[in-house]
C-alpha positions as CSV (number, residue, x, y, z in Angstrom):
1,M,57.0,146.1,80.0
2,A,54.7,147.8,77.4
3,E,53.7,146.0,74.2
4,P,56.3,146.6,71.4
5,I,55.6,149.3,68.8
6,K,56.4,148.7,65.2
7,V,58.6,151.4,63.7
8,L,59.4,151.5,60.0
9,V,62.4,153.3,58.5
10,T,62.7,153.5,54.8
11,G,66.0,154.1,53.0
12,A,67.3,152.0,55.9
13,A,70.7,151.2,54.3
14,G,71.5,154.9,53.9
15,Q,73.5,157.4,55.9
16,I,70.7,159.1,57.8
17,A,69.1,155.8,58.8
18,Y,72.5,154.6,60.1
19,S,72.5,157.2,62.8
20,L,68.7,157.3,63.3
21,I,68.3,153.5,63.9
22,F,70.8,153.7,66.7
23,N,68.9,156.6,68.4
24,I,65.6,154.7,68.2
25,A,67.1,151.4,69.3
26,K,68.6,152.7,72.5
27,G,65.4,154.4,73.6
28,D,66.2,158.1,72.9
29,V,63.0,158.5,70.8
30,F,60.1,156.5,72.1
31,G,61.4,156.0,75.7
32,K,63.7,153.8,77.7
33,D,60.9,151.4,78.6
34,Q,59.3,151.0,75.2
35,P,60.1,147.7,73.4
36,L,60.5,148.0,69.6
37,I,60.1,146.0,66.4
38,L,62.3,147.7,63.8
39,V,61.2,147.4,60.2
40,L,63.9,148.3,57.7
41,L,62.9,148.9,54.1
42,D,65.2,149.6,51.1
43,I,65.5,148.9,47.4
44,T,66.6,145.5,46.2
45,P,70.2,146.5,45.2
46,M,70.8,147.8,48.8
47,M,69.7,144.6,50.6
48,S,73.3,143.3,51.0
49,V,74.2,146.6,52.8
50,L,71.0,146.4,54.8
51,S,72.0,142.9,56.0
52,G,75.1,144.5,57.5
53,V,73.0,147.1,59.3
54,V,70.9,144.3,60.8
55,M,74.1,142.6,62.0
56,E,75.2,145.8,63.7
57,I,71.8,146.2,65.4
58,Q,72.1,142.7,66.7
59,D,75.7,143.3,67.8
60,C,74.6,146.4,69.8
61,A,72.5,144.1,72.0
62,H,69.9,146.8,72.7
63,P,67.4,145.3,75.2
64,L,64.5,147.3,73.7
65,V,64.8,145.7,70.3
66,K,62.6,142.6,70.2
67,E,62.7,142.0,66.5
68,V,64.3,143.4,63.3
69,I,62.6,142.9,59.9
70,S,64.5,143.9,56.8
71,T,62.8,143.8,53.5
72,D,62.5,145.3,50.0
73,K,58.8,144.6,49.8
74,E,56.3,147.4,50.8
75,E,53.5,145.0,51.6
76,E,55.7,143.4,54.3
77,A,57.3,146.7,55.5
78,F,54.1,148.6,56.1
79,Q,52.1,145.8,57.8
80,S,50.5,147.0,61.1
81,I,53.1,149.7,61.7
82,D,52.7,152.3,64.4
83,V,55.3,154.8,63.0
84,A,56.6,155.3,59.5
85,I,59.8,157.4,59.0
86,L,60.1,157.8,55.3
87,V,63.7,158.7,54.7
88,G,64.3,157.1,51.3
89,S,63.6,159.2,48.2
90,M,65.1,159.9,44.8
91,P,68.0,162.3,45.4
92,R,68.5,165.2,43.1
93,R,71.2,164.4,40.5
94,E,73.5,166.8,38.7
95,G,71.6,168.5,35.9
96,M,68.2,167.4,37.2
97,E,65.5,170.0,37.3
98,R,63.2,170.2,40.3
99,K,60.3,169.2,38.1
100,D,62.2,165.9,37.3
101,L,62.9,165.3,40.9
102,L,59.2,165.8,41.7
103,K,58.2,163.4,39.0
104,A,60.5,160.7,40.3
105,N,59.4,161.1,43.9
106,V,55.7,161.1,43.1
107,K,56.0,157.5,42.0
108,I,57.8,156.6,45.3
109,F,55.4,158.4,47.7
110,K,52.3,157.4,45.8
111,S,53.3,153.8,46.2
112,Q,54.2,154.2,49.9
113,G,51.1,156.2,50.6
114,A,49.0,153.4,49.1
115,A,50.9,150.8,51.2
116,L,50.2,152.9,54.3
117,D,46.5,153.0,53.4
118,K,46.3,149.3,52.8
119,F,48.6,147.8,55.5
120,A,49.4,150.3,58.3
121,K,47.4,151.0,61.5
122,K,45.1,153.9,61.0
123,S,46.7,155.5,64.0
124,V,50.1,155.4,62.3
125,K,52.3,158.6,62.6
126,V,54.0,159.3,59.3
127,L,57.1,161.5,59.1
128,V,58.5,162.3,55.6
129,V,62.2,163.2,55.4
130,G,63.1,162.5,51.8
131,N,63.2,165.7,49.7
132,P,61.3,167.6,48.5
133,A,59.9,166.7,51.9
134,N,56.8,168.9,52.0
135,T,55.5,167.9,48.6
136,N,56.5,164.2,49.1
137,C,54.5,164.3,52.3
138,L,51.5,165.7,50.5
139,I,51.6,162.9,47.9
140,A,51.8,160.2,50.5
141,L,48.9,161.9,52.4
142,K,46.7,162.0,49.2
143,S,47.5,158.4,48.5
144,A,46.4,157.2,51.9
145,P,42.8,158.6,52.3
146,S,41.9,156.3,55.2
147,I,44.6,157.7,57.5
148,P,43.9,161.1,59.1
149,K,45.7,164.0,57.5
150,E,46.8,165.1,60.9
151,N,49.0,162.0,61.1
152,F,51.3,163.2,58.4
153,F,54.3,165.4,58.9
154,C,57.4,166.6,57.0
155,L,60.7,167.3,58.7
156,T,61.6,170.9,59.3
157,R,63.1,170.2,62.7
158,L,66.6,170.2,61.2
159,D,66.1,173.8,60.1
160,H,64.7,174.6,63.5
161,N,67.7,173.1,65.2
162,R,70.1,174.9,62.9
163,A,68.4,178.2,63.7
164,R,68.6,177.7,67.4
165,A,72.3,176.6,67.1
166,Q,73.2,179.7,65.1
167,L,71.5,182.1,67.5
168,A,73.1,180.3,70.5
169,C,76.5,180.6,68.9
170,R,76.0,184.3,68.2
171,L,74.9,184.8,71.9
172,D,77.4,182.4,73.4
173,V,74.8,180.4,75.2
174,P,73.8,176.7,75.0
175,P,71.2,176.0,72.2
176,N,68.7,174.8,74.9
177,D,68.6,178.4,76.2
178,V,67.2,179.6,72.8
179,K,63.4,179.0,72.5
180,N,60.6,179.5,70.1
181,V,62.3,180.2,66.8
182,I,60.0,179.4,63.9
183,I,60.6,177.8,60.5
184,W,57.8,178.9,58.1
185,G,57.1,177.1,54.9
186,N,59.1,174.8,52.7
187,H,62.1,172.8,53.5
188,S,64.0,174.6,50.8
189,S,66.0,177.7,50.2
190,T,62.8,179.8,50.4
191,Q,62.0,178.8,54.0
192,Y,61.7,181.6,56.5
193,P,63.6,181.2,59.8
194,D,61.8,183.7,62.1
195,V,63.2,185.1,65.3
196,H,60.5,187.7,66.1
197,H,59.0,185.5,68.9
198,A,62.2,183.8,70.0
199,T,63.7,184.2,73.4
200,A,67.1,183.5,74.9
201,T,68.2,183.1,78.5
202,I,71.2,185.4,79.1
203,Q,72.8,185.2,82.5
204,G,69.7,183.7,84.0
205,K,67.3,186.3,82.5
206,E,65.0,185.5,79.6
207,M,64.8,188.1,76.9
208,S,63.9,188.6,73.3
209,V,66.5,187.3,70.8
210,I,66.2,190.5,68.8
211,D,67.0,192.6,71.9
212,A,69.8,190.2,72.9
213,I,71.6,190.2,69.5
214,K,71.0,193.9,68.7
215,D,71.9,193.5,65.1
216,D,68.8,193.7,62.9
217,N,70.8,193.6,59.7
218,W,72.4,190.3,60.6
219,L,69.1,188.8,61.6
220,K,67.3,189.9,58.4
221,N,70.1,189.0,56.1
222,D,73.1,186.8,57.0
223,F,71.2,184.7,59.6
224,I,68.3,183.9,57.2
225,K,70.7,183.0,54.4
226,I,72.8,180.7,56.7
227,I,69.8,178.7,57.6
228,Q,68.3,178.6,54.1
229,Q,71.7,177.4,52.6
230,R,73.0,175.3,55.5
231,G,72.2,172.0,53.7
232,A,74.2,173.1,50.6
233,A,77.1,174.2,52.8
234,V,77.2,170.8,54.5
235,I,77.3,169.1,51.1
236,Q,80.0,171.4,49.9
237,A,82.2,170.6,53.0
238,R,81.4,166.9,53.4
239,K,80.7,166.0,49.8
240,L,77.7,164.3,51.3
241,S,74.4,165.6,52.6
242,S,73.5,166.1,56.3
243,A,73.2,162.7,58.1
244,M,74.0,162.9,61.8
245,S,72.1,166.2,62.2
246,A,69.2,164.9,60.2
247,A,69.0,161.8,62.3
248,K,69.0,163.9,65.5
249,A,66.3,166.2,64.1
250,I,64.1,163.2,63.2
251,S,64.6,161.8,66.7
252,D,63.7,165.2,68.2
253,H,60.6,165.4,66.0
254,M,59.3,161.9,66.9
255,K,60.1,162.3,70.6
256,D,58.0,165.5,70.7
257,I,55.1,163.7,68.9
258,W,55.3,160.9,71.5
259,F,55.8,162.9,74.6
260,G,54.7,166.4,73.8
261,T,56.4,169.8,73.8
262,P,57.4,171.6,77.0
263,E,55.0,174.1,78.5
264,G,55.4,177.5,76.9
265,E,57.5,176.2,74.0
266,W,56.8,175.3,70.4
267,V,58.7,173.5,67.6
268,S,58.6,173.7,63.8
269,M,56.9,170.9,61.8
270,G,55.5,170.6,58.3
271,V,51.7,169.9,58.8
272,I,48.6,170.2,56.7
273,S,47.2,173.8,56.4
274,D,43.5,174.3,56.9
275,G,43.5,177.5,54.9
276,N,42.5,179.6,57.9
277,T,45.9,180.1,59.6
278,Y,48.3,182.9,58.8
279,G,46.8,183.1,55.2
280,I,48.5,179.9,54.1
281,P,46.5,178.1,51.3
282,E,44.5,175.1,52.3
283,G,46.0,171.7,51.7
284,L,49.7,172.6,51.7
285,I,52.1,170.8,53.9
286,Y,53.6,174.0,55.4
287,S,56.0,174.4,58.3
288,F,54.3,176.1,61.3
289,P,55.0,176.6,65.0
290,V,53.2,173.8,66.7
291,K,52.5,172.6,70.3
292,I,51.9,168.9,71.0
293,K,50.0,167.2,73.8
294,N,48.7,163.6,74.0
295,K,50.2,162.9,70.5
296,T,48.0,165.7,69.0
297,W,49.4,168.8,67.5
298,S,48.0,172.3,67.2
299,I,49.3,175.3,65.4
300,V,50.4,178.2,67.6
301,N,47.9,180.8,66.3
302,C,47.5,184.5,66.5
303,L,51.2,185.4,66.7
304,P,51.7,189.0,65.4
305,I,53.2,188.9,61.9
306,N,54.9,192.0,60.5
307,D,55.2,193.0,56.8
308,F,58.7,191.6,56.5
309,A,57.6,188.2,57.8
310,C,54.4,188.2,55.8
311,E,56.3,188.7,52.6
312,K,58.8,185.9,53.4
313,M,55.9,183.5,54.4
314,K,54.1,184.2,51.1
315,T,57.2,183.6,49.0
316,T,57.7,180.1,50.5
317,A,54.0,179.4,50.2
318,D,54.0,180.3,46.5
319,E,56.8,177.9,45.9
320,L,54.8,175.1,47.7
321,V,51.7,175.9,45.6
322,S,53.8,175.5,42.4
323,E,55.3,172.2,43.7
324,R,51.9,170.9,44.7
325,D,50.4,171.7,41.3
326,T,53.2,170.0,39.5
327,A,53.2,167.0,41.7
328,I,49.3,166.6,41.5
329,E,49.6,166.7,37.7
330,F,52.1,163.9,37.8
331,L,50.0,162.0,40.4
332,T,46.8,162.1,38.3
333,S,48.6,161.0,35.2
334,A,50.6,158.3,36.9
């Protein structure tokens, strides 16, 4: 068998990790023949809960899991890791302004970025899940200067999956028959779910989603709002944030990093902007359509963008610029 890879999950005693660790351990993410060392990090008050998670991993008797390390110490957790899935973050509490949330998370992701820089392999792939994910990812990236910027991602695959599912439901087809939707921008209520390049397979024939749905008003209004506000709708219904679907999205994201995207298809990921693509300012972590081959991503470039899409893309970019400036201010004063 191959050499084990070392996979870190932060916030490992939480809800998302509870589903995610199972997906990883049974081989759904990195392959059915890839041995694993699972590294589970959480804050000190959660270590008792985390010990129960470790017991359950042991009781699953997954053959791929060669070792489980649980810890509340970053220097131990980040040591020689191949993959970092940063789920843990400060959640937004009632009455908390977004600025307060950014300030709290700058401390967390500055520290974790520094730990990545000092202890992780330079080839480590880093996926930031904890919100505000785009800006948290940027802080981690800036705090780990020795690791290539291209190795950092934030999760917008959940939004991507939500968009595919809503379109599939509208068309009465399986979600896998809907391809090439795009989530542009921030993982927030300003994100732009774009269907202008999406296709659907209807009765064996591939066609434009716009032509298949034939309801421009729904696509430009209700559909966009559903995707932008889906996380809030889940919280209202469950009284808890998305967990199972978030874990599935993380699994999908990392599997695509590891094995690549299918020919002719792209997925949505938050990646670093070079300033030369679709007019998005340089240095933002912005969700683009990407293709992946040999663990290397590239933005799908030169897609035609109409005025409606351009305005939506700028709105979410402006929000990210504001978040970035606020977070950098906190980072330099910390």
